[in-house]
VOPAGU-2260 file (C-alpha; in pm, 1 decimal, decimal comma):
REM VOPAGU-2260
SITE   aa  ch    i         X         Y         Z
SITE  MET   A    0   -7174,3   -6425,6    8754,8
SITE  VAL   A    1   -7474,2   -6199,1    8775,5
SITE  LYS   A    2   -7772,5   -6332,9    8955,7
SITE  LYS   A    3   -8097,0   -6433,6    8797,5
SITE  ASN   A    4   -8379,8   -6188,7    8772,4
SITE  VAL   A    5   -8566,8   -6188,8    9112,5
SITE  LEU   A    6   -8875,1   -6003,9    9159,8
SITE  THR   A    7   -8955,1   -5858,9    9494,1
SITE  THR   A    8   -9168,5   -5580,5    9627,6
SITE  ARG   A    9   -9123,3   -5340,5    9917,3
SITE  ALA   A   10   -9433,2   -5224,0   10103,7
SITE  ALA   A   11   -9375,4   -5030,5   10427,2
SITE  SER   A   12   -9581,6   -4712,3   10452,2
SITE  ARG   A   13   -9541,0   -4652,5   10081,8
SITE  ARG   A   14   -9666,0   -4800,0    9764,8
SITE  ALA   A   15   -9499,0   -5137,0    9673,6
SITE  VAL   A   16   -9264,3   -5104,0    9382,6
SITE  VAL   A   17   -9024,7   -5326,2    9190,8
SITE  GLN   A   18   -8697,4   -5411,1    9355,9
SITE  GLY   A   19   -8450,6   -5662,1    9225,2
SITE  GLY   A   20   -8526,4   -5670,9    8862,3
SITE  VAL   A   21   -8253,6   -5449,6    8728,4
SITE  GLY   A   22   -7945,1   -5625,3    8591,6
SITE  ALA   A   23   -8047,7   -5953,8    8740,0
SITE  ALA   A   24   -8022,9   -6169,5    8429,2
SITE  SER   A   25   -7778,3   -6464,2    8433,3
SITE  LEU   A   26   -7533,6   -6446,6    8164,6
SITE  VAL   A   27   -7469,8   -6814,6    8092,3
SITE  ALA   A   28   -7435,9   -6904,8    7743,2
SITE  LEU   A   29   -7749,8   -7069,9    7576,3
SITE  ALA   A   30   -7795,6   -7214,8    7236,1
SITE  PRO   A   31   -7866,7   -6919,4    6993,2
SITE  LEU   A   32   -8233,7   -6848,5    6922,6
SITE  SER   A   33   -8324,9   -6732,5    6579,2
SITE  SER   A   34   -8538,7   -6434,4    6521,8
SITE  ARG   A   35   -8907,6   -6547,9    6469,0
SITE  SER   A   36   -9015,2   -6509,3    6103,5
SITE  LEU   A   37   -9240,8   -6228,7    6007,1
SITE  SER   A   38   -9599,2   -6316,7    6018,2
SITE  ALA   A   39   -9769,7   -6359,4    5686,3
SITE  ARG   A   40  -10005,4   -6056,5    5762,5
SITE  ALA   A   41   -9686,0   -5835,8    5831,8
SITE  ARG   A   42   -9535,5   -5959,8    5501,0
SITE  GLN   A   43   -9827,2   -5911,4    5276,2
SITE  ASP   A   44   -9706,2   -5577,0    5146,1
SITE  GLY   A   45   -9336,3   -5677,7    5138,1
SITE  ALA   A   46   -9065,7   -5630,6    5392,7
SITE  CYS   A   47   -9160,6   -5467,2    5704,0
SITE  GLU   A   48   -9091,9   -5093,8    5735,6
SITE  VAL   A   49   -9127,6   -4929,6    6083,1
SITE  VAL   A   50   -9070,4   -4576,1    6185,9
SITE  PHE   A   51   -8964,7   -4611,0    6554,2
SITE  LEU   A   52   -8973,5   -4301,7    6771,3
SITE  SER   A   53   -8802,4   -4313,5    7115,6
SITE  THR   A   54   -8723,1   -4091,7    7413,5
SITE  GLN   A   55   -8456,6   -4345,7    7501,8
SITE  LEU   A   56   -8101,4   -4400,5    7347,9
SITE  THR   A   57   -8094,2   -4033,7    7251,9
SITE  PRO   A   58   -7707,8   -3985,4    7292,8
SITE  ILE   A   59   -7567,4   -4016,8    6938,9
SITE  GLU   A   60   -7327,0   -4303,6    7028,1
SITE  GLU   A   61   -7618,9   -4500,6    7181,5
SITE  ALA   A   62   -7854,5   -4446,5    6899,7
SITE  GLU   A   63   -7583,8   -4543,2    6641,6
SITE  ALA   A   64   -7491,7   -4868,3    6825,9
SITE  PHE   A   65   -7868,9   -4957,4    6847,9
SITE  ARG   A   66   -7919,3   -4900,0    6489,8
SITE  SER   A   67   -7601,9   -5073,7    6356,9
SITE  GLU   A   68   -7577,4   -5362,3    6608,1
SITE  VAL   A   69   -7925,3   -5430,9    6761,4
SITE  LEU   A   70   -8159,0   -5328,2    6480,1
SITE  ALA   A   71   -7949,3   -5479,8    6211,6
SITE  GLY   A   72   -8075,5   -5823,7    6298,9
SITE  PHE   A   73   -8441,2   -5748,4    6237,0
SITE  GLU   A   74   -8596,1   -5882,7    5918,1
SITE  GLY   A   75   -8724,6   -5553,2    5798,2
SITE  GLU   A   76   -8638,7   -5185,3    5774,3
SITE  VAL   A   77   -8640,8   -4963,7    6072,7
SITE  GLU   A   78   -8603,6   -4598,1    6102,7
SITE  PHE   A   79   -8496,7   -4525,1    6449,7
SITE  ILE   A   80   -8562,7   -4159,3    6572,3
SITE  PRO   A   81   -8449,6   -4053,8    6916,3
SITE  GLU   A   82   -8648,6   -3756,6    7039,7
SITE  ASP   A   83   -8687,9   -3541,8    7349,0
SITE  ILE   A   84   -9007,3   -3588,3    7543,5
SITE  GLY   A   85   -9161,8   -3256,8    7433,9
SITE  PRO   A   86   -9145,6   -3323,4    7064,6
SITE  PHE   A   87   -9217,0   -3695,7    7113,7
SITE  ASN   A   88   -9546,2   -3605,2    7279,2
SITE  ASP   A   89   -9632,6   -3347,7    7031,6
SITE  ARG   A   90   -9577,8   -3580,6    6742,7
SITE  ILE   A   91   -9778,1   -3862,9    6876,5
SITE  THR   A   92  -10063,2   -3634,1    6974,2
SITE  ALA   A   93  -10058,5   -3452,5    6638,0
SITE  GLU   A   94  -10069,8   -3792,9    6434,9
SITE  ALA   A   95  -10350,3   -3919,4    6652,3
SITE  GLU   A   96  -10566,6   -3608,3    6597,7
SITE  ALA   A   97  -10501,0   -3632,2    6236,1
SITE  GLY   A   98  -10614,7   -3990,5    6234,6
SITE  GLN   A   99  -10297,2   -4111,8    6059,2
SITE  GLY   A  100   -9920,0   -4078,2    6093,3
SITE  GLU   A  101   -9583,2   -4213,3    6009,9
SITE  VAL   A  102   -9482,4   -4359,2    6346,5
SITE  SER   A  103   -9562,9   -4722,1    6404,9
SITE  LEU   A  104   -9358,6   -4794,0    6730,6
SITE  ILE   A  105   -9272,8   -4576,9    7030,4
SITE  GLY   A  106   -9022,5   -4633,5    7300,0
SITE  GLY   A  107   -9009,8   -4448,7    7617,8
SITE  GLN   A  108   -8980,0   -4477,9    8002,9
SITE  HIS   A  109   -9265,6   -4593,7    8219,0
SITE  GLY   A  110   -9356,8   -4227,8    8301,4
SITE  ASP   A  111   -9365,3   -4129,9    7933,3
SITE  PHE   A  112   -9664,9   -4343,8    7848,9
SITE  GLY   A  113   -9903,6   -4251,6    8134,2
SITE  ALA   A  114  -10063,1   -3940,6    7986,8
SITE  LEU   A  115  -10083,0   -4099,7    7621,4
SITE  ALA   A  116  -10251,1   -4406,3    7779,7
SITE  GLU   A  117  -10506,6   -4206,9    7981,1
SITE  ARG   A  118  -10592,7   -4005,2    7652,8
SITE  GLY   A  119  -10652,9   -4329,0    7463,7
SITE  LEU   A  120  -10369,2   -4285,5    7224,6
SITE  LEU   A  121  -10208,9   -4615,7    7271,2
SITE  MET   A  122  -10325,3   -4963,5    7133,7
SITE  ASP   A  123  -10403,1   -5248,2    7374,9
SITE  LEU   A  124  -10115,5   -5502,1    7344,9
SITE  SER   A  125  -10285,8   -5765,2    7576,3
SITE  ASP   A  126  -10296,5   -6030,7    7311,9
SITE  LEU   A  127   -9937,5   -5969,8    7199,0
SITE  VAL   A  128   -9819,0   -6024,1    7568,1
SITE  VAL   A  129  -10006,8   -6363,6    7577,3
SITE  ASP   A  130   -9805,7   -6451,5    7265,5
SITE  LEU   A  131   -9470,5   -6347,3    7443,5
SITE  ALA   A  132   -9522,7   -6558,2    7752,1
SITE  ASP   A  133   -9224,2   -6774,5    7651,7
SITE  ARG   A  134   -9002,5   -6465,5    7703,7
SITE  GLY   A  135   -9032,8   -6464,6    8073,0
SITE  ILE   A  136   -9094,9   -6090,9    8092,6
SITE  ILE   A  137   -9086,6   -5977,9    8447,5
SITE  GLU   A  138   -9433,8   -5979,3    8574,3
SITE  ALA   A  139   -9414,9   -5660,7    8772,1
SITE  TYR   A  140   -9288,6   -5469,9    8468,3
SITE  LEU   A  141   -9589,3   -5605,4    8274,8
SITE  ASP   A  142   -9807,8   -5483,4    8559,1
SITE  LEU   A  143   -9652,6   -5128,2    8531,6
SITE  GLY   A  144   -9748,1   -5128,4    8152,1
SITE  LYS   A  145  -10115,1   -5156,3    8252,9
SITE  PHE   A  146  -10121,1   -4837,6    8464,0
SITE  GLY   A  147  -10370,2   -5001,1    8708,3
SITE  GLY   A  148  -10610,9   -5133,6    8457,3
SITE  GLU   A  149  -10652,8   -5441,2    8237,1
SITE  GLN   A  150  -10522,8   -5314,6    7907,1
SITE  GLN   A  151  -10150,8   -5362,2    7830,2
SITE  PHE   A  152  -10040,6   -5018,6    7698,5
SITE  TYR   A  153   -9675,8   -5114,6    7660,1
SITE  VAL   A  154   -9441,7   -5407,1    7667,0
SITE  PRO   A  155   -9134,8   -5382,8    7880,3
SITE  TRP   A  156   -8836,3   -5339,8    7661,3
SITE  MET   A  157   -8514,5   -5282,3    7855,3
SITE  GLN   A  158   -8410,6   -5143,4    8206,4
SITE  ALA   A  159   -8132,1   -4940,2    8370,9
SITE  THR   A  160   -8023,5   -4756,0    8675,7
SITE  TYR   A  161   -7756,9   -4542,4    8806,8
SITE  VAL   A  162   -7431,9   -4663,9    8984,7
SITE  MET   A  163   -7100,8   -4521,9    9092,0
SITE  ALA   A  164   -6756,4   -4565,3    8940,9
SITE  ALA   A  165   -6409,1   -4494,3    9050,9
SITE  ARG   A  166   -6062,9   -4518,6    8911,8
SITE  ARG   A  167   -5837,2   -4760,8    9101,8
SITE  GLU   A  168   -5603,3   -4488,0    9216,2
SITE  ALA   A  169   -5893,3   -4338,9    9411,2
SITE  LEU   A  170   -5907,4   -4639,6    9637,7
SITE  ASP   A  171   -5596,5   -4527,7    9817,6
SITE  TYR   A  172   -5794,1   -4255,6    9972,3
SITE  LEU   A  173   -6078,0   -4465,0   10101,7
SITE  PRO   A  174   -6202,8   -4391,7   10459,7
SITE  GLU   A  175   -6083,4   -4626,4   10728,4
SITE  GLY   A  176   -6296,7   -4941,2   10724,8
SITE  LEU   A  177   -6375,2   -4939,6   10353,2
SITE  ASP   A  178   -6204,0   -5125,8   10086,7
SITE  GLU   A  179   -6305,0   -5251,2    9729,7
SITE  GLU   A  180   -6520,3   -5516,9    9872,2
SITE  THR   A  181   -6700,8   -5326,2   10128,2
SITE  LEU   A  182   -6765,8   -5042,2    9871,5
SITE  GLN   A  183   -7045,8   -5274,5    9741,9
SITE  THR   A  184   -7230,8   -5297,8   10066,5
SITE  GLU   A  185   -7139,1   -5030,1   10318,5
SITE  LEU   A  186   -7056,7   -4683,8   10160,8
SITE  THR   A  187   -7257,8   -4408,2   10321,9
SITE  TYR   A  188   -7310,0   -4054,6   10211,9
SITE  ASP   A  189   -7081,8   -3930,3   10509,3
SITE  GLN   A  190   -6808,8   -4177,2   10409,0
SITE  LEU   A  191   -6827,9   -4067,3   10028,0
SITE  LEU   A  192   -6787,5   -3701,4   10132,5
SITE  GLU   A  193   -6477,2   -3808,7   10345,4
SITE  TRP   A  194   -6337,2   -3991,4   10056,8
SITE  ILE   A  195   -6363,2   -3729,1    9800,1
SITE  THR   A  196   -6254,6   -3467,4   10036,3
SITE  ALA   A  197   -5934,4   -3663,3   10104,1
SITE  ILE   A  198   -5873,4   -3695,8    9731,4
SITE  ASN   A  199   -5932,8   -3331,0    9674,5
SITE  GLU   A  200   -5670,9   -3235,8    9959,9
SITE  GLU   A  201   -5400,9   -3441,1    9784,6
SITE  GLU   A  202   -5490,8   -3448,6    9415,1
SITE  GLY   A  203   -5738,0   -3160,8    9358,0
SITE  PRO   A  204   -6105,0   -3188,5    9282,4
SITE  ARG   A  205   -6162,4   -3543,2    9122,6
SITE  PHE   A  206   -6517,4   -3590,1    9211,9
SITE  GLY   A  207   -6760,5   -3557,4    8910,1
SITE  LEU   A  208   -7129,0   -3543,2    8840,6
SITE  PRO   A  209   -7327,6   -3503,6    8522,3
SITE  ALA   A  210   -7445,0   -3136,5    8572,8
SITE  GLY   A  211   -7410,3   -3038,9    8208,2
SITE  GLU   A  212   -7704,0   -2919,1    7998,8
SITE  ASN   A  213   -7784,6   -3261,0    7893,0
SITE  GLY   A  214   -7668,6   -3441,8    8202,9
SITE  LEU   A  215   -7909,9   -3634,6    8444,5
SITE  LEU   A  216   -7807,6   -3471,6    8774,3
SITE  HIS   A  217   -8189,7   -3399,9    8849,1
SITE  ARG   A  218   -8225,3   -3788,2    8866,0
SITE  PHE   A  219   -7974,0   -3784,7    9156,0
SITE  PHE   A  220   -8201,4   -3565,3    9356,3
SITE  GLN   A  221   -8508,5   -3744,7    9273,2
SITE  GLY   A  222   -8407,4   -4107,6    9306,6
SITE  TYR   A  223   -8106,7   -4099,1    9528,4
SITE  GLY   A  224   -8067,1   -3792,3    9754,8
SITE  TYR   A  225   -8425,7   -3733,7    9855,3
SITE  PRO   A  226   -8515,7   -4110,3    9906,0
SITE  SER   A  227   -8195,0   -4171,3   10103,4
SITE  PHE   A  228   -8225,4   -3871,0   10335,9
SITE  THR   A  229   -8605,6   -3854,7   10372,0
SITE  GLY   A  230   -8750,7   -4188,1   10256,4
SITE  ALA   A  231   -8986,6   -3991,2   10022,8
SITE  LEU   A  232   -8975,1   -3720,3    9743,8
SITE  ASN   A  233   -9251,4   -3467,2    9672,3
SITE  THR   A  234   -9412,6   -3517,5   10017,1
SITE  ALA   A  235   -9084,1   -3440,0   10188,8
SITE  PHE   A  236   -8953,5   -3168,5    9944,2
SITE  THR   A  237   -8900,8   -2906,3   10222,9
SITE  SER   A  238   -8842,2   -3135,8   10512,4
SITE  GLU   A  239   -8554,3   -3132,6   10771,4
SITE  GLY   A  240   -8418,3   -3440,3   10583,3
SITE  ALA   A  241   -8435,8   -3248,1   10258,3
SITE  VAL   A  242   -8233,1   -2959,8   10411,5
SITE  GLU   A  243   -7984,4   -3209,3   10537,3
SITE  MET   A  244   -7950,7   -3373,2   10195,6
SITE  TRP   A  245   -7890,9   -3034,5   10021,0
SITE  GLU   A  246   -7632,9   -2939,3   10292,1
SITE  TRP   A  247   -7445,1   -3259,0   10211,7
SITE  PHE   A  248   -7461,4   -3197,5    9842,3
SITE  ARG   A  249   -7316,6   -2842,0    9883,8
SITE  ASP   A  250   -7022,2   -2996,9   10073,7
SITE  ALA   A  251   -6967,6   -3244,0    9804,9
SITE  TRP   A  252   -6988,1   -2983,5    9530,7
SITE  ALA   A  253   -6726,8   -2780,9    9716,4
SITE  VAL   A  254   -6471,4   -3052,2    9630,1
SITE  ALA   A  255   -6610,8   -3161,9    9288,9
SITE  ASN   A  256   -6438,7   -3086,4    8961,7
SITE  PRO   A  257   -6573,9   -2747,4    8852,9
SITE  GLN   A  258   -6586,2   -2889,9    8488,5
SITE  SER   A  259   -6898,4   -3097,0    8622,4
SITE  LEU   A  260   -7106,0   -2805,9    8497,9
SITE  SER   A  261   -7016,9   -2903,0    8149,5
SITE  TYR   A  262   -7045,9   -3279,0    8190,1
SITE  ASP   A  263   -7341,7   -3447,5    8016,8
SITE  GLN   A  264   -7195,7   -3804,6    8088,1
SITE  MET   A  265   -6920,8   -3928,4    8300,5
SITE  ALA   A  266   -6742,0   -4193,3    8092,8
SITE  GLU   A  267   -6506,4   -3947,5    7922,1
SITE  PRO   A  268   -6379,3   -3754,1    8224,1
SITE  LEU   A  269   -6332,2   -4082,9    8396,3
SITE  GLN   A  270   -6126,3   -4223,3    8118,8
SITE  SER   A  271   -5909,7   -3913,4    8091,0
SITE  GLY   A  272   -5851,0   -3899,8    8474,0
SITE  GLU   A  273   -6019,6   -3558,3    8501,5
SITE  VAL   A  274   -6254,0   -3734,2    8738,8
SITE  TRP   A  275   -6174,8   -4029,5    8986,2
SITE  VAL   A  276   -6501,9   -4083,9    9144,7
SITE  ALA   A  277   -6850,7   -4023,2    8973,5
SITE  TRP   A  278   -7211,7   -4105,6    8964,5
SITE  ASP   A  279   -7409,7   -4159,8    8652,7
SITE  HIS   A  280   -7656,5   -4372,8    8442,2
SITE  THR   A  281   -7534,0   -4721,5    8361,2
SITE  ALA   A  282   -7551,1   -4643,3    7988,0
SITE  ARG   A  283   -7340,1   -4322,1    8023,0
SITE  LEU   A  284   -7071,1   -4492,5    8230,5
SITE  ILE   A  285   -7024,8   -4807,2    8033,6
SITE  ASP   A  286   -6765,0   -4692,1    7770,0
SITE  ALA   A  287   -6500,7   -4617,5    8050,4
SITE  VAL   A  288   -6537,6   -4951,3    8212,2
SITE  ARG   A  289   -6581,7   -5144,1    7894,9
SITE  ASN   A  290   -6275,1   -4994,5    7720,5
SITE  ASN   A  291   -6048,4   -5023,4    8028,2
SITE  PRO   A  292   -6206,8   -5266,0    8291,6
SITE  ASP   A  293   -5898,7   -5302,3    8492,1
SITE  ASP   A  294   -5881,0   -4935,1    8571,7
SITE  PHE   A  295   -6216,2   -4905,5    8722,7
SITE  VAL   A  296   -6433,4   -5026,3    9019,5
SITE  MET   A  297   -6807,5   -4997,2    9010,3
SITE  PHE   A  298   -7044,7   -5002,5    9314,1
SITE  PRO   A  299   -7382,3   -4893,5    9436,0
SITE  ALA   A  300   -7475,0   -4534,8    9538,2
SITE  PRO   A  301   -7422,3   -4452,2    9898,7
SITE  ARG   A  302   -7685,3   -4516,7   10162,0
SITE  GLY   A  303   -7836,1   -4241,7   10391,8
SITE  PRO   A  304   -8048,1   -4226,9   10706,9
SITE  GLU   A  305   -8347,8   -4372,4   10535,7
SITE  GLY   A  306   -8186,5   -4640,0   10317,8
SITE  LEU   A  307   -8020,9   -4690,5    9978,2
SITE  GLY   A  308   -8231,6   -4489,2    9747,6
SITE  TYR   A  309   -8204,2   -4590,7    9385,5
SITE  MET   A  310   -8401,9   -4538,8    9062,3
SITE  PRO   A  311   -8481,7   -4842,1    8842,5
SITE  VAL   A  312   -8549,3   -4710,2    8482,8
SITE  VAL   A  313   -8813,2   -4921,7    8305,0
SITE  ALA   A  314   -8856,5   -4862,4    7944,1
SITE  GLY   A  315   -9128,5   -4989,4    7715,5
SITE  LEU   A  316   -9258,6   -5023,6    7366,4
SITE  ALA   A  317   -9598,8   -4913,4    7252,9
SITE  ILE   A  318   -9797,3   -4879,4    6939,6
SITE  PRO   A  319   -9975,8   -4543,6    6889,5
SITE  ILE   A  320  -10338,1   -4562,2    6747,9
SITE  SER   A  321  -10241,0   -4381,4    6444,9
SITE  ALA   A  322   -9969,4   -4637,2    6350,0
SITE  PRO   A  323   -9968,6   -4697,9    5971,5
SITE  ASN   A  324   -9814,3   -5045,0    6020,9
SITE  PRO   A  325   -9900,0   -5190,9    6367,5
SITE  ASP   A  326   -9838,3   -5543,4    6246,9
SITE  CYS   A  327   -9474,0   -5483,0    6160,3
SITE  ALA   A  328   -9441,7   -5294,0    6500,8
SITE  ARG   A  329   -9561,7   -5598,6    6675,1
SITE  GLU   A  330   -9307,4   -5810,5    6491,0
SITE  LEU   A  331   -9027,9   -5564,8    6607,9
SITE  ILE   A  332   -9157,7   -5597,3    6966,3
SITE  ARG   A  333   -9109,2   -5969,0    6927,1
SITE  TYR   A  334   -8760,1   -5923,3    6801,2
SITE  LEU   A  335   -8661,9   -5682,8    7073,0
SITE  THR   A  336   -8771,9   -5901,8    7353,4
SITE  GLU   A  337   -8599,7   -6201,8    7222,8
SITE  PRO   A  338   -8315,5   -6335,6    7459,5
SITE  GLU   A  339   -8043,1   -6293,8    7199,5
SITE  THR   A  340   -8159,5   -5930,8    7132,3
SITE  GLN   A  341   -8182,0   -5852,9    7500,3
SITE  ALA   A  342   -7821,8   -5969,2    7540,3
SITE  LYS   A  343   -7709,9   -5764,2    7250,7
SITE  THR   A  344   -7889,3   -5460,7    7383,7
SITE  LEU   A  345   -7710,7   -5490,7    7697,1
SITE  GLN   A  346   -7364,6   -5546,6    7521,7
SITE  GLN   A  347   -7409,9   -5253,5    7290,1
SITE  VAL   A  348   -7598,3   -4975,7    7503,3
SITE  ALA   A  349   -7580,5   -5098,2    7865,9
SITE  PHE   A  350   -7939,6   -5125,1    7906,6
SITE  PHE   A  351   -8032,7   -5437,6    8111,5
SITE  PRO   A  352   -8272,2   -5716,5    8013,4
SITE  VAL   A  353   -8639,2   -5722,0    8120,7
SITE  ILE   A  354   -8665,8   -6103,0    8096,4
SITE  GLU   A  355   -8594,4   -6356,3    8363,6
SITE  GLY   A  356   -8361,9   -6652,1    8298,8
SITE  GLU   A  357   -8035,5   -6699,6    8126,8
SITE  LEU   A  358   -7898,1   -6495,0    7834,8
SITE  PRO   A  359   -7678,7   -6609,4    7558,3
SITE  GLY   A  360   -7332,4   -6483,3    7506,6
SITE  ASP   A  361   -7011,4   -6352,7    7683,6
SITE  LEU   A  362   -7080,6   -5989,5    7781,8
SITE  GLY   A  363   -6726,9   -5909,1    7855,6
SITE  GLU   A  364   -6556,5   -5795,2    8191,8
SITE  GLY   A  365   -6662,2   -5441,0    8174,1
SITE  ILE   A  366   -7031,4   -5505,6    8134,5
SITE  GLN   A  367   -7006,0   -5784,0    8406,0
SITE  LYS   A  368   -6852,1   -5518,7    8649,4
SITE  GLU   A  369   -7145,8   -5286,8    8591,1
SITE  ALA   A  370   -7401,7   -5565,0    8615,7
SITE  ASP   A  371   -7252,0   -5684,2    8953,6
SITE  ALA   A  372   -7282,8   -5320,1    9081,8
SITE  VAL   A  373   -7654,3   -5299,5    8974,2
SITE  ALA   A  374   -7713,4   -5652,5    9133,9
SITE  ALA   A  375   -7563,5   -5540,6    9456,8
SITE  THR   A  376   -7782,0   -5222,4    9455,2
SITE  THR   A  377   -8109,5   -5410,6    9393,7
SITE  SER   A  378   -8034,3   -5692,8    9638,0
SITE  ASP   A  379   -7930,7   -5475,1    9919,4
SITE  GLU   A  380   -8163,8   -5502,4   10228,4
SITE  ALA   A  381   -8167,6   -5118,0   10262,9
SITE  ALA   A  382   -8261,0   -5068,8    9892,0
SITE  LEU   A  383   -8531,3   -4807,6    9850,6
SITE  PRO   A  384   -8662,3   -4800,1    9493,6
SITE  SER   A  385   -8804,3   -4481,0    9340,6
SITE  LEU   A  386   -9000,6   -4475,3    9020,7
SITE  LEU   A  387   -8938,2   -4221,6    8748,3
SITE  PRO   A  388   -9184,5   -3941,6    8770,6
SITE  VAL   A  389   -9517,7   -4083,0    8673,7
SITE  GLY   A  390   -9819,7   -3908,0    8495,2
SITE  LEU   A  391   -9652,2   -3577,1    8430,3
SITE  GLY   A  392   -9692,1   -3563,3    8058,9
SITE  GLU   A  393   -9598,9   -3226,8    7915,0
SITE  GLN   A  394   -9509,8   -3118,9    8267,0
SITE  GLY   A  395   -9212,6   -3346,4    8279,6
SITE  GLU   A  396   -8944,4   -3086,7    8202,6
SITE  ALA   A  397   -9091,2   -2837,1    8420,7
SITE  TYR   A  398   -9082,7   -3086,5    8697,4
SITE  ASN   A  399   -8707,4   -3154,7    8645,7
SITE  GLU   A  400   -8644,6   -2796,8    8631,6
SITE  VAL   A  401   -8754,1   -2748,2    8982,2
SITE  PHE   A  402   -8472,0   -2960,7    9112,4
SITE  ARG   A  403   -8219,9   -2781,4    8894,1
SITE  ASN   A  404   -8345,9   -2464,3    9019,9
SITE  VAL   A  405   -8272,4   -2548,8    9384,4
SITE  PHE   A  406   -7938,7   -2669,7    9268,2
SITE  GLN   A  407   -7865,0   -2339,0    9124,5
SITE  ARG   A  408   -7999,0   -2135,9    9412,7
SITE  ALA   A  409   -7887,5   -2333,0    9707,0
SITE  VAL   A  410   -7556,0   -2478,8    9583,7
SITE  ILE   A  411   -7407,8   -2280,2    9287,6
SITE  ASP   A  412   -7525,2   -1952,5    9429,2
SITE  GLU   A  413   -7489,0   -2064,7    9792,8
SITE  GLY   A  414   -7821,5   -1920,4    9888,5
SITE  ASP   A  415   -8037,3   -2015,6   10197,2
SITE  ILE   A  416   -8148,8   -2375,2   10138,7
SITE  GLN   A  417   -8467,7   -2357,7   10325,9
SITE  GLU   A  418   -8563,8   -2042,2   10134,1
SITE  ALA   A  419   -8479,8   -2200,9    9808,4
SITE  LEU   A  420   -8690,7   -2505,8    9893,7
SITE  GLN   A  421   -8993,5   -2297,5    9996,2
SITE  THR   A  422   -8994,8   -2098,4    9695,1
SITE  GLU   A  423   -8953,3   -2389,0    9453,5
SITE  ALA   A  424   -9214,6   -2591,4    9645,6
SITE  GLU   A  425   -9480,1   -2360,3    9522,1
SITE  THR   A  426   -9363,9   -2421,2    9152,3
SITE  LEU   A  427   -9349,9   -2790,1    9217,2
SITE  GLN   A  428   -9709,0   -2789,0    9336,0
SITE  GLN   A  429   -9811,1   -2591,0    9027,9
SITE  VAL   A  430   -9646,7   -2860,6    8815,4
SITE  LEU   A  431   -9818,9   -3143,1    8984,0
SITE  ASP   A  432  -10154,7   -2966,3    8980,6
SITE  ALA   A  433  -10119,2   -2876,7    8602,3
SITE  ALA   A  434  -10051,1   -3257,7    8541,8
SITE  ASN   A  435  -10320,8   -3381,0    8783,9
SITE  ALA   A  436  -10041,5   -3619,2    8897,2
SITE  SER   A  437  -10089,1   -3851,3    9185,8
SITE  CYS   A  438   -9790,7   -3942,4    9409,6
SITE  TRP   A  439   -9555,6   -4209,8    9305,7
SITE  ALA   A  440   -9305,3   -4425,6    9513,1
SITE  PRO   A  441   -9125,0   -4371,3    9733,6
SITE  ASP   A  442   -9404,5   -4124,9    9833,3
SITE  PRO   A  443   -9725,6   -4296,5    9976,2
SITE  GLU   A  444  -10024,7   -4322,6    9747,5
SITE  SER   A  445  -10227,6   -4016,2    9729,1
SITE  ASP   A  446  -10603,5   -3948,0    9689,8
SITE  GLY   A  447  -10592,4   -3700,2    9405,6
SITE  VAL   A  448  -10304,3   -3479,8    9322,3
SITE  CYS   A  449   -9967,6   -3536,6    9514,6
SITE  GLN   A  450   -9936,6   -3271,9    9770,3
SITE  VAL   A  451   -9580,1   -3116,8    9823,9
SITE  GLY   A  452   -9459,4   -3131,0   10183,3
């Protein structure tokens, strides 16, 4: 059984960030809660109609499941439009400048909202949060939605993170001292390398990573590799720990399935047996373990010299100032934060609840396995949470490209690691300067623009 949501903070020499919320909802059945009826104001012109633009749930399968299974219970019509961050920002900005628009609700990661809030493009939802007090939304996630001020720019919607999965046959090659149980609490990066190397020697390359065009490999470097080896990110970009991390990754890549360069998500290659051990986003792994739960084990990412780096992904819901139907957008927020809807979101798209307490329904063995791996991550004493990039706005893709460039130069092309880091550090600083972005966890707070180290 998954533990209840527990909110803790870590404060060493770095900014305190949320740890322990992801996947921490208890899954004990409750009496069903019916959707709150639409307010009279929202109904005055007939049924609610909401255009919902989101940077989340962009894969076709996720979007379709969200439309057909989650949004189907809403008393109104919703046009759900997944969009990449660039066009997303362009559309919200253009509609705000025009003083009118079609989009009434937007969904995105925490970092997607910072620039919009700073430019005054989002409505204050403080009164709505008061109305939603009975939901038990995690307080620290509500605080994130204020961006250090008093106004509530977004309401937490769902959360996720990244974990590892392995086919059962891979367990035969575990290093001495590790078994299915200790994988949850003791796996190190050195042990992972030993494990996948042993598999490679007997079975061929069976380690997989989402390094395709639409894969999320850059999040591995940002939230897992760098924090685990350096305890930081931007401020340790060229450090000795960073070089050590890239050296480890180059060795791991040497025994990875070469098809990894085409993998956008790892569920399919895991199911087919092309890959036996993989790392990916919970939503991009779930199909494998949900379809064949007995064939897989799931466990946290490894720990490095500085701890168990991991990246909690907090998504929220906001209403743009140009929204043509803000009242219906508020009703949709109410619906999406109800316990039943939060449980259904977890079942359908493997994004975890942002509310404390118990959820209704039986989630199934596969979802439970993934939830247990997430809980093992967030409850680990060595856990070192790293926020998604904050305050980058239109520079978000350029930021991600820096890490992909180092991967290309230092790993694929086998170039000098330190030289690649020094070159890309200049670009990284330019990106941070252009966005006027302060440091975010696990880097220490900065006075002004974050400085690359």
